[in-house]
C-alpha positions as a Markdown table, in Angstrom:
| # | Residue | x | y | z |
|---|---|---|---|---|
| 1 | Unk | 21.5 | -35.4 | -3.6 |
| 2 | Unk | 19.1 | -35.0 | -6.8 |
| 3 | Unk | 20.4 | -31.7 | -8.1 |
| 4 | Unk | 17.1 | -31.1 | -10.1 |
| 5 | Unk | 15.4 | -28.3 | -8.4 |
| 6 | Unk | 12.0 | -26.6 | -9.1 |
| 7 | Unk | 11.6 | -23.0 | -8.0 |
| 8 | Unk | 8.0 | -21.4 | -8.3 |
| 9 | Unk | 7.9 | -17.7 | -8.7 |
| 10 | Unk | 11.5 | -17.9 | -10.0 |
| 11 | Unk | 11.1 | -14.9 | -12.5 |
| 12 | Unk | 10.9 | -12.6 | -9.4 |
| 13 | Unk | 13.4 | -11.0 | -7.1 |
| 14 | Unk | 14.3 | -13.8 | -4.7 |
| 15 | Unk | 13.7 | -16.6 | -7.2 |
| 16 | Unk | 15.8 | -15.3 | -10.0 |
| 17 | Unk | 18.7 | -14.7 | -7.7 |
| 18 | Unk | 18.3 | -18.3 | -6.3 |
| 19 | Unk | 18.2 | -19.7 | -9.7 |
| 20 | Unk | 21.3 | -18.1 | -11.0 |
| 21 | Unk | 23.2 | -19.2 | -7.8 |
| 22 | Unk | 22.2 | -22.8 | -8.2 |
| 23 | Unk | 22.9 | -22.8 | -11.9 |
| 24 | Unk | 26.4 | -21.5 | -11.1 |
| 25 | Unk | 26.5 | -24.5 | -8.7 |
| 26 | Unk | 25.7 | -27.0 | -11.6 |
| 27 | Unk | 22.1 | -27.6 | -10.6 |
| 28 | Unk | 19.4 | -28.2 | -13.1 |
| 29 | Unk | 16.9 | -25.5 | -12.5 |
| 30 | Unk | 13.3 | -25.4 | -13.7 |
| 31 | Unk | 11.5 | -22.2 | -12.9 |
| 32 | Unk | 7.5 | -22.0 | -12.9 |
| 33 | Unk | 6.1 | -18.5 | -13.0 |
| 34 | Unk | 2.7 | -17.2 | -14.1 |
| 35 | Unk | 4.3 | -13.8 | -15.1 |
| 36 | Unk | 1.6 | -12.0 | -13.0 |
| 37 | Unk | 1.7 | -8.4 | -14.2 |
| 38 | Unk | 1.8 | -7.0 | -10.7 |
| 39 | Unk | 4.7 | -4.8 | -11.7 |
| 40 | Unk | 6.5 | -4.2 | -15.0 |
| 41 | Unk | 6.9 | -7.7 | -16.9 |
| 42 | Unk | 10.0 | -6.5 | -18.6 |
| 43 | Unk | 11.8 | -6.9 | -15.3 |
| 44 | Unk | 10.8 | -10.5 | -15.0 |
| 45 | Unk | 11.7 | -11.0 | -18.7 |
| 46 | Unk | 15.3 | -9.7 | -18.0 |
| 47 | Unk | 15.7 | -11.9 | -14.8 |
| 48 | Unk | 14.8 | -15.1 | -16.9 |
| 49 | Unk | 17.4 | -14.0 | -19.6 |
| 50 | Unk | 20.1 | -14.2 | -17.0 |
| 51 | Unk | 19.3 | -17.8 | -16.3 |
| 52 | Unk | 19.0 | -18.7 | -20.2 |
| 53 | Unk | 22.7 | -18.2 | -20.3 |
| 54 | Unk | 23.1 | -21.6 | -18.7 |
| 55 | Unk | 21.5 | -23.6 | -21.7 |
| 56 | Unk | 20.1 | -26.9 | -21.1 |
| 57 | Unk | 20.7 | -26.6 | -17.4 |
| 58 | Unk | 17.6 | -24.1 | -17.1 |
| 59 | Unk | 13.9 | -24.6 | -18.1 |
| 60 | Unk | 11.2 | -21.9 | -18.0 |
| 61 | Unk | 7.4 | -23.0 | -17.7 |
| 62 | Unk | 4.7 | -20.2 | -17.7 |
| 63 | Unk | 2.3 | -21.9 | -15.3 |
| 64 | Unk | -0.2 | -20.8 | -12.7 |
| 65 | Unk | 0.4 | -22.6 | -9.5 |
| 66 | Unk | -3.4 | -22.6 | -8.8 |
| 67 | Unk | -4.0 | -24.7 | -11.8 |
| 68 | Unk | -3.3 | -28.2 | -10.6 |
| 69 | Unk | -4.0 | -29.9 | -14.0 |
| 70 | Unk | -1.6 | -27.9 | -15.9 |
| 71 | Unk | 1.2 | -28.4 | -13.2 |
| 72 | Unk | 0.5 | -32.2 | -13.4 |
| 73 | Unk | 0.7 | -32.3 | -17.1 |
| 74 | Unk | 3.9 | -30.0 | -17.5 |
| 75 | Unk | 6.1 | -30.8 | -14.5 |
| 76 | Unk | 7.5 | -34.2 | -15.8 |
| 77 | Unk | 11.2 | -34.2 | -14.7 |
| 78 | Unk | 12.5 | -35.9 | -11.6 |
| 79 | Unk | 12.9 | -33.0 | -9.1 |
| 80 | Unk | 14.8 | -33.5 | -5.9 |
| 81 | Unk | 13.7 | -30.1 | -4.3 |
| 82 | Unk | 10.9 | -27.8 | -4.4 |
| 83 | Unk | 11.3 | -24.2 | -3.4 |
| 84 | Unk | 8.0 | -22.6 | -3.4 |
| 85 | Unk | 8.3 | -18.8 | -3.7 |
| 86 | Unk | 5.1 | -18.1 | -5.9 |
| 87 | Unk | 2.6 | -16.0 | -4.2 |
| 88 | Unk | 0.5 | -12.9 | -4.4 |
| 89 | Unk | 2.8 | -10.4 | -2.7 |
| 90 | Unk | 2.3 | -7.4 | -0.6 |
| 91 | Unk | 0.5 | -6.6 | 2.7 |
| 92 | Unk | -1.4 | -3.5 | 1.5 |
| 93 | Unk | -2.7 | -4.9 | -1.8 |
| 94 | Unk | -3.9 | -7.9 | 0.1 |
| 95 | Unk | -6.2 | -5.6 | 2.3 |
| 96 | Unk | -8.0 | -4.5 | -0.8 |
| 97 | Unk | -8.1 | -7.8 | -2.5 |
| 98 | Unk | -8.3 | -10.4 | 0.2 |
| 99 | Unk | -10.2 | -13.2 | -1.6 |
| 100 | Unk | -7.6 | -13.4 | -4.4 |
| 101 | Unk | -4.7 | -13.4 | -1.9 |
| 102 | Unk | -6.2 | -16.2 | 0.1 |
| 103 | Unk | -6.9 | -18.3 | -3.0 |
| 104 | Unk | -3.7 | -17.9 | -4.9 |
| 105 | Unk | -1.3 | -18.3 | -1.9 |
| 106 | Unk | -3.1 | -21.1 | -0.2 |
| 107 | Unk | -4.5 | -23.0 | -3.2 |
| 108 | Unk | -1.1 | -22.5 | -4.9 |
| 109 | Unk | 0.7 | -24.1 | -1.8 |
| 110 | Unk | -1.8 | -26.9 | -1.7 |
| 111 | Unk | -1.1 | -27.7 | -5.3 |
| 112 | Unk | 2.5 | -27.7 | -5.0 |
| 113 | Unk | 2.4 | -29.8 | -2.0 |
| 114 | Unk | 0.2 | -32.3 | -4.1 |
| 115 | Unk | 2.9 | -32.3 | -6.8 |
| 116 | Unk | 5.4 | -33.2 | -4.2 |
| 117 | Unk | 3.1 | -35.9 | -2.8 |
| 118 | Unk | 2.4 | -37.4 | -6.1 |
| 119 | Unk | 5.9 | -37.5 | -7.5 |
| 120 | Unk | 7.5 | -38.4 | -4.2 |
| 121 | Unk | 9.7 | -35.2 | -3.8 |
| 122 | Unk | 10.7 | -35.4 | -0.2 |
| 123 | Unk | 12.1 | -31.7 | 0.4 |
| 124 | Unk | 9.7 | -28.8 | 0.1 |
| 125 | Unk | 10.9 | -25.3 | 1.1 |
| 126 | Unk | 8.3 | -22.6 | 1.4 |
| 127 | Unk | 8.8 | -18.9 | 1.6 |
| 128 | Unk | 6.7 | -17.7 | 4.5 |
| 129 | Unk | 6.9 | -14.1 | 6.0 |
| 130 | Unk | 7.6 | -12.1 | 9.2 |
| 131 | Unk | 4.2 | -10.8 | 8.8 |
| 132 | Unk | 2.7 | -13.8 | 10.4 |
| 133 | Unk | 3.8 | -12.4 | 13.8 |
| 134 | Unk | 1.6 | -9.5 | 13.3 |
| 135 | Unk | 1.0 | -7.3 | 16.4 |
| 136 | Unk | 3.0 | -9.7 | 18.7 |
| 137 | Unk | 4.9 | -7.5 | 20.9 |
| 138 | Unk | 7.6 | -10.0 | 22.1 |
| 139 | Unk | 10.4 | -8.8 | 20.0 |
| 140 | Unk | 12.7 | -10.1 | 18.7 |
| 141 | Unk | 10.3 | -12.6 | 17.3 |
| 142 | Unk | 10.9 | -16.3 | 17.9 |
| 143 | Unk | 9.5 | -19.3 | 16.0 |
| 144 | Unk | 8.3 | -21.0 | 19.2 |
| 145 | Unk | 6.1 | -18.1 | 20.3 |
| 146 | Unk | 2.5 | -19.2 | 19.6 |
| 147 | Unk | 1.1 | -15.6 | 20.2 |
| 148 | Unk | 0.7 | -14.9 | 16.4 |
| 149 | Unk | -1.4 | -11.9 | 15.5 |
| 150 | Unk | -1.6 | -11.5 | 11.8 |
| 151 | Unk | -3.3 | -8.3 | 10.7 |
| 152 | Unk | -3.4 | -8.7 | 6.8 |
| 153 | Unk | -4.9 | -11.3 | 4.4 |
| 154 | Unk | -1.5 | -11.7 | 3.0 |
| 155 | Unk | -0.1 | -12.8 | 6.4 |
| 156 | Unk | -3.0 | -14.9 | 7.0 |
| 157 | Unk | -2.3 | -16.9 | 3.9 |
| 158 | Unk | 1.2 | -17.5 | 4.7 |
| 159 | Unk | 0.2 | -18.8 | 8.3 |
| 160 | Unk | -2.3 | -21.1 | 6.7 |
| 161 | Unk | 0.2 | -22.3 | 4.2 |
| 162 | Unk | 2.6 | -23.3 | 7.0 |
| 163 | Unk | -0.1 | -25.3 | 8.6 |
| 164 | Unk | -0.9 | -27.1 | 5.4 |
| 165 | Unk | 2.9 | -27.9 | 5.1 |
| 166 | Unk | 2.7 | -29.3 | 8.8 |
| 167 | Unk | -0.1 | -31.6 | 7.7 |
| 168 | Unk | 1.6 | -33.0 | 4.7 |
| 169 | Unk | 4.8 | -33.6 | 6.7 |
| 170 | Unk | 2.8 | -35.6 | 9.3 |
| 171 | Unk | 0.6 | -37.4 | 6.8 |
| 172 | Unk | 3.0 | -37.9 | 3.8 |
| 173 | Unk | 6.6 | -37.7 | 5.1 |
| 174 | Unk | 7.3 | -34.4 | 3.0 |
| 175 | Unk | 10.1 | -32.5 | 4.7 |
| 176 | Unk | 8.6 | -29.0 | 4.9 |
| 177 | Unk | 10.7 | -26.1 | 5.9 |
| 178 | Unk | 9.0 | -22.7 | 6.2 |
| 179 | Unk | 11.5 | -19.9 | 6.0 |
| 180 | Unk | 10.1 | -16.6 | 7.5 |
| 181 | Unk | 11.7 | -14.1 | 5.4 |
| 182 | Unk | 12.3 | -10.6 | 7.0 |
| 183 | Unk | 12.0 | -7.6 | 4.4 |
| 184 | Unk | 14.6 | -8.7 | 1.7 |
| 185 | Unk | 16.2 | -6.0 | -0.2 |
| 186 | Unk | 19.0 | -5.7 | -2.7 |
| 187 | Unk | 19.7 | -5.7 | -6.4 |
| 188 | Unk | 16.5 | -6.5 | -8.4 |
| 189 | Unk | 14.3 | -5.8 | -5.4 |
| 190 | Unk | 10.6 | -5.3 | -6.5 |
| 191 | Unk | 10.0 | -1.6 | -7.4 |
| 192 | Unk | 7.0 | -1.4 | -5.1 |
| 193 | Unk | 9.0 | -2.0 | -2.0 |
| 194 | Unk | 10.1 | 0.9 | 0.1 |
| 195 | Unk | 13.9 | 1.0 | -0.4 |
| 196 | Unk | 13.5 | 0.7 | -4.2 |
| 197 | Unk | 10.6 | 3.0 | -4.5 |
| 198 | Unk | 12.0 | 5.5 | -2.1 |
| 199 | Unk | 15.4 | 5.7 | -3.9 |
| 200 | Unk | 13.7 | 6.3 | -7.1 |
| 201 | Unk | 11.5 | 9.1 | -6.0 |
| 202 | Unk | 14.6 | 10.8 | -4.2 |
| 203 | Unk | 16.5 | 10.8 | -7.5 |
| 204 | Unk | 13.4 | 12.3 | -9.2 |
| 205 | Unk | 12.9 | 14.9 | -6.4 |
| 206 | Unk | 9.6 | 13.5 | -5.5 |
| 207 | Unk | 8.1 | 13.2 | -1.9 |
| 208 | Unk | 8.4 | 9.9 | -0.1 |
| 209 | Unk | 4.9 | 8.5 | 1.2 |
| 210 | Unk | 5.8 | 7.7 | 4.8 |
| 211 | Unk | 2.9 | 5.7 | 6.5 |
| 212 | Unk | 2.9 | 6.2 | 10.3 |
| 213 | Unk | 5.8 | 7.2 | 12.4 |
| 214 | Unk | 9.5 | 7.7 | 11.4 |
| 215 | Unk | 10.2 | 5.5 | 14.4 |
| 216 | Unk | 8.5 | 2.4 | 12.7 |
| 217 | Unk | 11.2 | 0.0 | 11.7 |
| 218 | Unk | 12.0 | -3.3 | 9.7 |
| 219 | Unk | 14.6 | -5.9 | 10.0 |
| 220 | Unk | 16.2 | -5.8 | 6.6 |
| 221 | Unk | 17.8 | -8.8 | 5.2 |
| 222 | Unk | 20.1 | -8.4 | 2.2 |
| 223 | Unk | 19.4 | -10.8 | -0.6 |
| 224 | Unk | 22.6 | -12.7 | -0.4 |
| 225 | Unk | 22.1 | -13.5 | 3.3 |
| 226 | Unk | 18.5 | -14.9 | 2.4 |
| 227 | Unk | 20.1 | -16.9 | -0.5 |
| 228 | Unk | 22.5 | -18.4 | 1.9 |
| 229 | Unk | 19.6 | -19.3 | 4.2 |
| 230 | Unk | 17.7 | -21.0 | 1.5 |
| 231 | Unk | 20.7 | -23.1 | 0.3 |
| 232 | Unk | 21.5 | -24.1 | 4.0 |
| 233 | Unk | 17.8 | -25.3 | 4.3 |
| 234 | Unk | 18.3 | -27.2 | 1.0 |
| 235 | Unk | 21.1 | -29.0 | 2.7 |
| 236 | Unk | 19.2 | -29.7 | 5.9 |
| 237 | Unk | 17.8 | -33.1 | 6.4 |
| 238 | Unk | 17.6 | -33.6 | 10.4 |
| 239 | Unk | 13.9 | -32.9 | 10.9 |
| 240 | Unk | 10.8 | -33.4 | 9.0 |
| 241 | Unk | 9.1 | -30.0 | 9.8 |
| 242 | Unk | 10.5 | -26.7 | 10.8 |
| 243 | Unk | 9.6 | -23.0 | 10.8 |
| 244 | Unk | 12.7 | -20.8 | 10.7 |
| 245 | Unk | 13.2 | -17.1 | 10.7 |
| 246 | Unk | 15.6 | -15.7 | 8.0 |
| 247 | Unk | 16.4 | -12.2 | 9.1 |
| 248 | Unk | 19.2 | -9.9 | 10.2 |
| 249 | Unk | 18.3 | -9.6 | 13.9 |
| 250 | Unk | 18.5 | -5.8 | 13.7 |
| 251 | Unk | 15.6 | -3.3 | 13.4 |
| 252 | Unk | 16.3 | -0.2 | 11.2 |
| 253 | Unk | 13.9 | 2.5 | 11.8 |
| 254 | Unk | 12.3 | 4.5 | 9.0 |
| 255 | Unk | 14.2 | 7.5 | 10.0 |
| 256 | Unk | 17.5 | 5.5 | 9.8 |
| 257 | Unk | 16.4 | 3.9 | 6.5 |
| 258 | Unk | 16.0 | 7.2 | 4.8 |
| 259 | Unk | 19.1 | 8.7 | 6.2 |
| 260 | Unk | 21.0 | 5.7 | 4.9 |
| 261 | Unk | 19.5 | 6.3 | 1.5 |
| 262 | Unk | 20.4 | 10.0 | 1.6 |
| 263 | Unk | 23.9 | 9.3 | 2.5 |
| 264 | Unk | 24.3 | 6.7 | -0.2 |
| 265 | Unk | 22.7 | 8.6 | -3.1 |
| 266 | Unk | 23.7 | 12.2 | -2.0 |
| 267 | Unk | 20.1 | 13.4 | -2.2 |
| 268 | Unk | 18.1 | 15.1 | 0.6 |
| 269 | Unk | 14.5 | 13.2 | 1.0 |
| 270 | Unk | 11.3 | 15.2 | 0.8 |
| 271 | Unk | 8.9 | 13.5 | 3.5 |
| 272 | Unk | 5.1 | 13.2 | 2.9 |
| 273 | Unk | 3.7 | 12.0 | 6.1 |
| 274 | Unk | 0.7 | 9.8 | 6.0 |
| 275 | Unk | -1.6 | 7.9 | 8.3 |
| 276 | Unk | -0.7 | 4.3 | 9.1 |
| 277 | Unk | -1.8 | 2.0 | 6.3 |
| 278 | Unk | -4.2 | -0.9 | 7.2 |
| 279 | Unk | -2.2 | -4.1 | 7.7 |
| 280 | Unk | 1.1 | -2.4 | 8.5 |
| 281 | Unk | 3.2 | -3.4 | 11.4 |
| 282 | Unk | 5.0 | -1.0 | 13.8 |
| 283 | Unk | 8.1 | -2.9 | 14.1 |
| 284 | Unk | 9.7 | -6.4 | 13.0 |
| 285 | Unk | 12.8 | -8.1 | 14.4 |
| 286 | Unk | 14.0 | -11.6 | 14.0 |
| 287 | Unk | 15.4 | -13.9 | 16.5 |
| 288 | Unk | 17.6 | -16.0 | 14.2 |
| 289 | Unk | 19.0 | -18.3 | 17.1 |
| 290 | Unk | 17.1 | -21.3 | 15.5 |
| 291 | Unk | 18.4 | -20.8 | 11.9 |
| 292 | Unk | 22.0 | -20.6 | 13.6 |
| 293 | Unk | 21.5 | -23.7 | 15.5 |
| 294 | Unk | 20.1 | -25.8 | 12.8 |
| 295 | Unk | 22.4 | -24.9 | 9.9 |
| 296 | Unk | 24.9 | -22.0 | 11.0 |
| 297 | Unk | 22.9 | -19.2 | 9.4 |
| 298 | Unk | 24.8 | -16.0 | 10.2 |
| 299 | Unk | 23.9 | -12.8 | 8.0 |
| 300 | Unk | 27.1 | -11.2 | 6.7 |
| 301 | Unk | 25.8 | -7.9 | 5.2 |
| 302 | Unk | 25.2 | -4.8 | 7.2 |
| 303 | Unk | 22.5 | -2.4 | 6.4 |
| 304 | Unk | 24.8 | 0.4 | 5.2 |
| 305 | Unk | 26.9 | -2.1 | 3.1 |
| 306 | Unk | 23.7 | -3.5 | 1.5 |
| 307 | Unk | 22.4 | 0.0 | 0.6 |
| 308 | Unk | 25.7 | 0.8 | -1.0 |
| 309 | Unk | 25.3 | -2.5 | -3.1 |
| 310 | Unk | 21.9 | -1.7 | -4.0 |
| 311 | Unk | 23.0 | 1.8 | -5.0 |
| 312 | Unk | 25.5 | 0.5 | -7.3 |
| 313 | Unk | 22.9 | -1.8 | -9.0 |
| 314 | Unk | 20.4 | 1.0 | -9.3 |
| 315 | Unk | 22.7 | 3.5 | -10.7 |
| 316 | Unk | 23.6 | 1.2 | -13.6 |
| 317 | Unk | 19.9 | -0.1 | -14.0 |
| 318 | Unk | 18.6 | 3.4 | -13.9 |
| 319 | Unk | 20.8 | 4.4 | -16.8 |
| 320 | Unk | 19.3 | 1.8 | -19.1 |
| 321 | Unk | 15.8 | 2.3 | -17.6 |
| 322 | Unk | 15.8 | 6.0 | -18.8 |
| 323 | Unk | 16.2 | 4.6 | -22.4 |
| 324 | Unk | 13.7 | 1.7 | -22.0 |
| 325 | Unk | 11.0 | 4.1 | -20.7 |
| 326 | Unk | 10.8 | 5.8 | -24.0 |
| 327 | Unk | 9.6 | 2.6 | -25.5 |
| 328 | Unk | 6.0 | 1.5 | -25.0 |
| 329 | Unk | 5.4 | -1.4 | -22.7 |
| 330 | Unk | 5.1 | -4.4 | -24.8 |
| 331 | Unk | 2.1 | -6.9 | -24.2 |
| 332 | Unk | 2.7 | -10.1 | -22.1 |
| 333 | Unk | 4.3 | -12.9 | -24.1 |
| 334 | Unk | 5.8 | -16.2 | -23.6 |
| 335 | Unk | 9.5 | -15.7 | -23.4 |
């Protein structure tokens, strides 16, 4: 296999972990990231610094995946695989900014598929989302269930991208694997996501904004299990197009999630009950039988263990964050 891989959105949570793992396995990794200031850019810069330790195995290009011309002129290496993680993220922000989410996520995927077609890159792995199932009540969700009811622009953009990938696989022979991730968490998780946000608020003695019922739940998937699924997909060659759930096959309620954080951090949560937010789903749960069948995917990290590992990281990170917060946020720059 050509061990030269292109990861879009690689400065983020999942992408930086994937890049580090592949670099450690002697891959040559190119990260493309626009450094969108959706959250503190210092986090993304630190993620990239971890990859730079690998010297000439690693390349970073600050590019916007919606700009096909700049992609064409800058991406000149002989890539064997594209892992397309770049996207406008988050269900709730997409409700207030639907046009931008639709444009960035679908146009970005279209442009990267064009790069694959033009450069004859045969393997394309796409980060889809459990949100595409929407209000489907047939839990656990299976990939062959056609009753998809997405209720946010973010979810719709992911589903549209899956369909684009199907077209390219049929027309141009690009192997397109859409991995539907289920609520990924762990060290370096984005600060806007519930586990990270709630933990910080609990440590500060602030109330947790809980939208809807404490019985609502998510299929939380630890980052190492997600990385294993991605790497197994990289090695998979048997079929041209697949949609595959990458989850943990267990729903954790809001109440259980908060209780697990309380136990790990030794802090009692203060709850601020709020109405259900537009675009939110009551429950998610992955049927992971297909991933197991295709490439023996089997998550190894229980939720309680994953939270303990997250707590260890956050405790160390929070110590340095307290000192960094005394320094004014720097302007965006090319690293």
